[in-house]
N, C-alpha and C positions, 0 to 999 in steps of 0.2 A: 733265778729271777724269772718270773712268768713273762712270756713274750706278749707284746701288745697285739690284740686282734686287729687285723687289717680292715680298712674301710673301703668299700666299693660303692661307686656312684653310677647310676644310669638315669637317663631322663626320657620320659615318654611324651610324645606329641600325638596323642590319640584320644578318642572318646571311648573306644572299645578295646579291652585287653584281649588279645588273641594269642594263638600258639607261638607266633614269632616273639612276642614279648616274654612269654613264659620260658622260651628257650634261652633268651638273654638272662633272665633271672636265674635259671638253673646253672648257667655257666658262671654267673657272678658269685653264686653261693660257694663255689669252689675256692674263692679267694679271700672271703671274709664276710663281715656284716654288710648287708646291702641297704643302701639308702636310695629311694626312688624319688626323682624330681618330677613334678607335674608342671608342664608349661602353663602359665597364666593365660587368660584370654588375650591380653595384649601381645604376649610373646607368640601365641599360636597364630595370630593374624600375621605377624611378621614372617612366620614360617610358612605362610600361605595355606593355613588350615583353619577354617572358621569353625569354632566349636558348635556341636549340636547338642551337647549336654552341659550342665553347669560345672563350674570349677569344683564345687563341693562334691558333686557326683564323681568327677574324675579322680579326686583325692580318695574318695571312698573305694573306688575300683582298685586303685593301687594298694590301699591298705589291706584289701581282701586277698592279696596274693600271698600264698604260703612262703614263709622264709624272709619276707621283707621286714627289716628292723625299724625303718623310719621312712616317713614320706614328708617331703618339703615342697614348697612352691618355688619354681624357677621362673623369674620374672623377665628374663631376657634370653633370646636364643643363644647368645654367646655365654661362655662359662666363667667370665671374670669374677663375678661376685660369688658364685657358688664355690669355686675353687679357693678363693681367698678365705671364705668363712669355714668351709668343710675340710679343705686340704686332704682330699681322698688319696689313698695309696693307688687306687685304680679307678679309671673310668672305662666303662664297657658300653659298646654301641654296635649296631649292625654296620656291616661294611658298605652299606648303600651310600654313606656320606664320603666315600672316596672320590666320587665324581660329581660334576655339576656344581651349581652355586652353593649347595650346602657343604661343600668341601671347606669353605671358609670357617664353618663352625668347628669342623674337625681340626683344622690347622690352629685355630684359636685355643682349643682344649689341649692339643699336644704341646704347644709352646708354653702354656702355663704350667702343665705338669712337669715339663723338663726342668723348670726352674728349681724344683726341690726333689727331683728324682722319682716323681710319680710315673705311672705306666698307663698306656692306652691298650685296651683289649678290644679287638674288632672281630665280631662274630659274623659268619656268612649270613647274608640277609635271607630271610625265609620267604619263599614263594609257594603258594598253594592255592587250590581252588577256593578253599574256605576264606583265606585272607583276601583274595581277589574279590570274592562276593561281599565281604564286609566293607571293603573300600567302595565298591560300586553302590552298595546300599546307602552308605554315608553320602556320597555325591548325589544320589537320587533324592535323599531327604533334603539336602541343602538347596536343591533346585526346586523343591515344592513351593508353591506360592506363599503358604503361611510362614515358611522359614525365611524365604528370600525377602519378602516384603518388609519385614521388621529390621533387616540387617543394617540398613543405612543409619537408622536412629542409634543402633548399638555401636556402629563404627564411630559416629560423631562423638559419642560419650567416651570412646577409648583412644582414638587417634588424634594427634595434634592437628592434623589436617587430612581429610579424606581425599585421596587422589582418584579422579575419574578420567577415563580416556574414552573418546568417541568410538563407537562401533556401529556398523551398518549392515552386518551380515553374520551368519554363523561363524564364518572363518575369522573375521576380525574379532568376534566375541571370544573365540579360542585364543587369539593372540593376547587379548586383554586378560583372559583367565590364567594363562599358563606362563606368561613372561615373568620370570623371576631372575634377578641379577644379584651378583655379589659385587660390592664396590666399597673399597676402603674398609674391608673387614665386616661389612654389614650386608644383610639380605634386604631386598626391597622388591615391591611389586605394586600393581594398581589395586585399589580397594573396591572400585565400582566402575560401572560402564555408563556412558552418556549416549543415548540414542538421539542424535542430532537431526533436526529437520533439514538443515542444509545438506548434510552428508547422505541422509536417506534419500533425499530428492536427487542429489548428484549421482548416486549409485544407479538410479533409475533413469538418468539422462533428462531430468526435468528441472525447471527453474525452482529456486527457493522462494516460492510465493504462496505457500499453502495449497499449491495445485495438487500435490499428492494427498489423497484423502485418507482419513483415519483408518479405514478398513485396510488399505494397503500398508499403512505404517504399523498397524497391529500385527500384520503378517511378519514384518521385520522383527518385532518383539518375539513372536513365536519362534522364528529361526534362531534367535539368540538364546532364548530361555531353554530350548531343547538341548543345548550343548554346553551350557555354562551354569555357574552357581552364584556368581557375584551379584550384588544388588544393582538395579537399573534405575537411572534417573532419565526421565523422558522429557524431551524438548517439545512442549505443547504449543509452541508459537504463541499466538494471542489467546488461545483457548477457544476461539470462535465465539459464537453466540452463547450467552449464559445458559440458555435452554439446552444447547448441545453439550456444553462443557460438563454438566452434571452427569451425563451418560458416559462421557470420556473418563471421568473420575472413577465411576463404578467399574468400567471395563478394565482400566489399568490396574485397579485394586485387585480385581479377581485374577488378573494375569500374574500377579506377584510383583508388579513394579513398585519400587519404594517411594518414588516421588515424581511429580510433574512440575516443571517450571513453566510459568506462563508470563509473557511480557505485557507491559501496560501500554500497548499500542492498539490502534483500531484502523479499520479500512484496509485497503490493498497493501499486503505485506511486502516490505523490502528488507533485505538483510541489514541488520543494525550497523555494521561497520561502514555502510555508505554514509551514515550520519545525516547531516543536513544537505548533502550533495544531491539527494533525491527527495521528493515529497514524502514525509512520514508524519503521521498524526498520533499524538499521545492521547490515550484515553483519559477521561476526567476521573478524578479520585473516587467520586461517589459510585460511578459505574463499575470501575474495576474492583472496588471493595465489595460491591454486590455480587460480582462474579466469584470472588474468593469465598465469600460467605455461603453462596449457593453450593459451591464445590465441597466445602467442609460439611455442610448439612447433608449432602448426598452420600458421603463416604460411610462405610459400614464398620471400619476398624480404626483403632487409634494408631496403627502402624504407618499408614499412608501419609505422605507429606505433600502439601501444596506450597510451593515456593514462588514468591512474587519477584519478578525481574523488573527492575527499575531502569527506564531508558532516559531519564532526565539528563544525565551527563552526555550520553550519546547525541541527544538533540539540543545540546547547549542551553538547557533550561536552568542550569545552575545547581549548586550544592543545597541551597535552602529548599528548593523544590524536591530534590531527591530525598532529603531527610524528612520533609513533611509527608511525602508519600510513604516512606518506610514506616513511620509511626502509624499512619492510617491503615496500611496493609496488615501490620501485625495486630492491630486492634480488631480488624475484620476477621482475623483467624489464621492468617498466613503462618505456616510452620517455619518459614525461613525467608531470607531476603537475598536476592542475587543483584549485585551492583555491577553494571556494565560500563566499560569505557573503551574508546577508540584511540586514546592517547598512547604514545610510544613509551611512556614512563608510568609507573604505578602511583604517582603522587596523589592524583585526585581520588583514587581508590583508597589509598591509605588515609586521606583526609576524611572521606566518608566513614570508613570503618571506625576511626578514632572518635568522631562525633556521635556515631550511632551507639558505640559502646558506652558512652557517657550516660545514656538513658535506657539502654537495653543490653545487659551483659549476658543474656541467656539465648535469645533467638539466634539460630545458626545463620552465618553469612557465607555466601558463595561468591567466588570470583572466577573469571574466565580470562586468563592472561594470554590472549591471542596477540593483541597488538603490542602489549608491554611484556614481551617474552623473556626479558633478561631477569625478571624477578624470580626469586626462589620460593618454593613452598614454605620454607622456614620463615622467610620474611613476611609472607602473607599471613601465616599463622600467628606471628608475633604481633600483627596488627588486628587480630581478632577474627580472621577468616577461618572457617571450619571445613569448607569444601572447595577444592581447586579442580576446575574442569579443563582438561585439554580437549577443546571442543571439535577439532577438525583435522587433527594431525595425521591420523592413519590415512585418511582420504587424500590429503595434500602430499603425503610421501608416496602413495601408491601411484598416483596419476603420472608424475614424471618418469617413474621407473617403467611403467607399462608403455608409455609413449616412446621411451628410448629403445625398448626391446622391439617394438613394432617398426621403428625407423631403421634399426640395424638389420632386421630381417629383410626389409625392402632394399636396403643399400647393398647387402652382400649376397642376396638371393640364397641364403641358407641360415641356419640357426647357430652355427658354431660360435660366432663372435658374441653371442648373448650369454653363453654358458656361465661365465664368471660372475654374472649378475643374478643368476637364477638360484632359487632354493631347490634342493634335490627332491625328487619324487619321494624318496625314502623319508626325508625329513617331514614332508607334508603328511605322509601316511602316519608317521609317529605322532604328529600333532593331533590328528583326528582319532578319537577313541572309538573302539568297537564295543558294542553292547554285549 
């Protein structure tokens, strides 16, 4: 009786096939017929690798490898569905998944294989100047304005809710870029970065009153874009005068920023979470619509987004006013609506989203759960929210940590008592890439 040919499976999370992948295929061919899985766009993003080429091109690249019998799409970073359907005798992978968050993927595959006697083959990960150059070129491409700018729209079409966290420097940008965690057998990371007016001003020791001018704020964008690849959402405050806003749009677009959010207030700016405790003036609908329309007319690509932030709930103007403004802003050309609230529950945000989705099921909605922090991304997404912005949390966590360190050095007249709270210099060096 002829023995059944064994099935070997490997999955590639790459845009370019290099010598390391070919080494894995060569090893796999020793064990049987080789099927290559290509991660879908959705799965690649969960793996923290945004694709630079289409899924069709990635599939074609895999099919061109000598010895590959079959190519399939793997639509999740975990192997449950693939192993259930394919039941491979062997899964082969580089040994780089033995450490870090991606170990969860390895453990998932190993547990599933053990249920029916399948085997895991781990090949020493390949390091070479050529592979390093390929990775650096990919990161450089992802950082280019023409790639980065369109990424937010792409993410909105793929992710249940795009998660953005505030950054205000190159270092905080790297934290947003590189923080990947494993939790309950899943990988997760931030999708985008929010350059907040409040946090940008605070980092410079200035009040959040539009005192820091756009030239200075553009320098912050430059610092962030030099070391990251994820899309940027820019806090444009009120947008300033319409005549100035059109130039801001052009500049942001050229820098590779994906979106600007402008709020429908006018006059001397105060932070929204003060609400009616301080004098704040909401712009009239006609004036703000004219600003949106002028910004849309000024932009040069279809990638860039102008998102209108509605302050009606903040200023106790009521739900009807918020919805009226939302309709008008979308008709004026707004690419998205951000609804803001200072309540400690998400109820009025949910109410707004529900009413908005009755007449507009397409326009992206953004929410900023600062005051109503118990709400989950899943709950917001279930109510129609597409973008969730953690608007000031790195700044708010850094300040008390730095203050505590300064106080302890003064208290003990040495630095020893601070060591347990500090990141090691080696870890900082690892976080920062060398060119």
